[in-house]
C-alpha positions as CSV (number, residue, x, y, z in Angstrom):
1,F,59.2,-32.1,-110.7
2,Q,61.7,-34.8,-110.6
3,S,61.2,-37.6,-108.1
4,T,64.5,-38.5,-106.4
5,I,65.4,-41.1,-103.9
6,I,66.5,-39.2,-100.8
7,P,69.9,-40.5,-99.6
8,T,69.2,-42.0,-96.2
9,I,70.4,-44.6,-93.8
10,K,67.2,-46.3,-92.8
11,V,66.2,-48.6,-90.0
12,F,63.9,-50.4,-92.3
13,S,63.2,-54.0,-92.1
14,P,60.8,-53.7,-90.3
15,S,60.4,-50.1,-89.0
16,S,57.5,-51.0,-86.7
17,G,56.0,-54.1,-85.2
18,S,54.9,-55.9,-82.0
19,Y,56.9,-58.7,-80.3
20,H,56.5,-60.8,-77.2
21,Q,58.8,-60.6,-74.2
22,G,61.4,-63.4,-74.7
23,E,61.1,-63.2,-78.5
24,N,64.0,-62.3,-80.9
25,F,63.5,-60.1,-84.0
26,T,65.8,-58.8,-86.7
27,V,66.1,-55.3,-88.0
28,S,68.0,-54.5,-91.2
29,I,69.7,-51.1,-91.8
30,L,69.3,-50.3,-95.5
31,L,70.7,-47.5,-97.7
32,N,68.7,-45.6,-100.2
33,T,70.5,-43.1,-102.4
34,D,70.3,-41.7,-105.9
35,K,74.0,-40.6,-105.7
36,S,76.8,-43.0,-105.7
37,A,77.9,-43.6,-102.1
38,N,81.3,-45.1,-101.2
39,A,81.3,-44.9,-97.3
40,V,78.8,-45.2,-94.5
41,H,79.0,-44.9,-90.8
42,G,76.6,-44.5,-88.0
43,V,75.5,-45.6,-84.5
44,V,72.2,-47.2,-83.8
45,T,70.9,-46.5,-80.2
46,Y,68.1,-48.3,-78.3
47,P,66.8,-48.5,-74.7
48,T,68.4,-51.5,-72.9
49,K,65.5,-51.6,-70.4
50,Y,63.4,-53.2,-73.2
51,I,65.7,-54.8,-75.7
52,G,69.3,-56.0,-76.0
53,V,71.3,-56.9,-79.1
54,I,72.1,-60.6,-79.4
55,S,74.1,-60.5,-82.6
56,T,74.9,-58.6,-85.8
57,N,75.2,-60.0,-89.3
58,Y,76.8,-58.3,-92.3
59,T,76.8,-61.2,-94.8
60,N,75.7,-59.9,-98.2
61,S,76.3,-56.3,-97.1
62,I,76.9,-53.6,-99.7
63,V,80.0,-52.7,-97.6
64,D,83.2,-54.2,-99.1
65,L,85.7,-53.1,-96.4
66,W,84.9,-52.5,-92.8
67,V,86.8,-49.7,-91.1
68,R,84.8,-50.7,-88.0
69,K,82.9,-54.0,-88.2
70,P,79.4,-53.7,-86.7
71,S,79.9,-54.0,-82.9
72,F,77.4,-53.6,-80.1
73,S,77.2,-52.8,-76.4
74,N,74.2,-53.4,-74.2
75,F,75.8,-51.5,-71.3
76,G,74.0,-48.6,-69.6
77,E,70.5,-47.2,-70.2
78,S,71.2,-46.7,-73.9
79,G,72.8,-49.5,-75.9
80,N,74.4,-49.0,-79.3
81,V,75.6,-50.7,-82.5
82,A,78.4,-48.8,-84.3
83,F,79.6,-49.4,-87.8
84,E,81.8,-47.8,-90.4
85,G,82.5,-49.2,-93.9
86,I,83.7,-48.5,-97.4
87,I,81.9,-49.5,-100.6
88,L,84.4,-49.9,-103.5
89,N,84.2,-48.2,-106.9
90,P,81.7,-47.5,-108.5
91,G,80.0,-47.2,-105.0
92,F,76.3,-48.0,-104.3
93,T,73.4,-46.4,-106.0
94,G,69.8,-47.5,-105.5
95,S,67.4,-48.5,-102.7
96,G,67.4,-51.3,-100.2
97,G,71.2,-51.8,-100.0
98,K,71.7,-53.9,-96.9
99,I,74.4,-52.5,-94.5
100,V,73.8,-54.8,-91.5
101,N,71.2,-57.0,-89.8
102,I,70.8,-56.6,-86.1
103,V,69.1,-59.3,-83.9
104,F,67.4,-57.9,-80.8
105,G,66.0,-59.9,-77.9
106,V,63.0,-58.5,-76.0
107,K,63.7,-58.1,-72.3
108,S,60.5,-56.5,-70.9
109,Q,57.1,-55.2,-71.9
110,G,56.7,-51.6,-73.1
111,S,57.7,-49.8,-76.3
112,A,61.0,-48.7,-77.7
113,G,62.4,-46.7,-80.6
114,L,65.6,-47.2,-82.5
115,K,67.5,-44.2,-83.7
116,I,70.6,-43.7,-85.9
117,T,72.9,-41.0,-84.6
118,D,76.3,-39.8,-85.8
119,F,75.6,-41.1,-89.3
120,A,77.2,-40.1,-92.6
121,I,76.9,-41.3,-96.2
122,L,79.9,-40.2,-98.2
123,A,79.6,-39.6,-102.0
124,N,81.9,-41.3,-104.4
125,D,82.9,-37.9,-105.8
126,G,86.6,-37.8,-104.7
127,L,85.7,-35.2,-102.1
128,G,83.9,-37.5,-99.6
129,T,80.8,-35.1,-99.5
130,N,78.3,-36.2,-96.9
131,I,75.1,-36.8,-98.8
132,A,73.1,-38.1,-95.8
133,S,69.9,-36.2,-95.4
134,A,67.7,-38.1,-93.0
135,A,68.1,-41.1,-90.7
136,G,65.3,-43.5,-90.3
137,E,63.6,-44.3,-87.1
138,A,61.8,-47.5,-85.9
139,N,59.3,-48.0,-83.2
140,F,58.3,-51.3,-81.6
141,V,55.8,-52.5,-79.0
142,F,56.6,-55.4,-76.7
143,T,53.8,-57.5,-75.1
144,A,53.6,-60.2,-72.4
145,P,55.4,-63.4,-73.1
146,L,53.4,-66.2,-74.7
147,P,52.3,-68.9,-72.4
148,P,54.5,-72.0,-73.0
149,G,51.6,-74.0,-74.2
150,E,50.8,-71.7,-77.1
151,I,54.3,-72.0,-78.6
152,K,55.0,-75.7,-78.3
153,P,52.1,-78.0,-79.3
154,T,53.3,-78.5,-82.8
155,Q,56.9,-79.0,-81.6
156,D,55.8,-81.6,-79.0
157,K,53.8,-83.5,-81.6
158,N,56.9,-83.6,-83.8
159,L,59.1,-84.7,-81.0
160,N,56.6,-87.5,-80.1
161,A,56.5,-88.6,-83.8
162,I,60.3,-88.6,-83.8
163,D,60.5,-90.7,-80.6
164,E,58.0,-93.2,-82.1
165,K,60.1,-93.5,-85.2
166,L,63.3,-94.0,-83.2
167,N,61.6,-96.6,-81.1
168,A,60.4,-98.4,-84.2
169,I,64.0,-98.3,-85.6
170,R,65.4,-99.6,-82.3
171,E,63.0,-102.5,-82.4
172,K,63.9,-103.3,-86.0
173,I,67.6,-103.3,-85.1
174,K,67.0,-105.6,-82.2
175,T,65.1,-108.0,-84.4
176,I,67.8,-107.9,-87.1
177,E,70.5,-108.5,-84.4
178,A,68.5,-111.4,-83.0
179,Q,68.1,-112.9,-86.4
180,T,71.8,-112.6,-87.4
181,R,72.8,-114.0,-84.0
182,F,70.4,-117.0,-84.5
183,K,71.7,-117.6,-88.1
184,H,75.3,-117.4,-87.0
185,H,74.6,-119.7,-84.0
186,H,72.7,-122.1,-86.2
187,H,75.5,-122.1,-88.8
188,V,78.1,-122.9,-86.2
189,I,76.1,-125.8,-84.8
190,S,75.5,-127.3,-88.3
191,K,79.3,-127.5,-88.9
192,F,79.7,-130.2,-86.3
């Protein structure tokens, strides 16, 4: 029995998790395939009641040429991110090939799934055979927002420390300015 990597587009990193309302989180779509793939396309759908896409990022993507750069719409009950791209010869073989990162913002409490629809992975075989066999799914839980006090104490301490440093620097500058003024003044007087 030969173990093979099943060709799949996968909502993967992560495929589950819990986030607070008001928080952002990133999901990567990765490609696993044991056959050389030279084109991918798909649409990620999500319920806009709970989450919305803030941005997409395809830096370091395995896709070389975008037929359709990852674009998103938060309109209606079901939002979507659509993408279509080409991987140049010799194509991509392996696991964890990053196609795109999607940054979601949590709008309300509840749970939501991400699905990939209308997806294809085309083989680098000259025929463009669709080798996609399964699309990944992801499920997330969204909880109440964190009280402001729980997020910021460390930040506030840092800000206070920065303020103190700035004040110390301002005082030093004043002292230096006063000294130079005095020296200059003194120098002018001693000329006469």
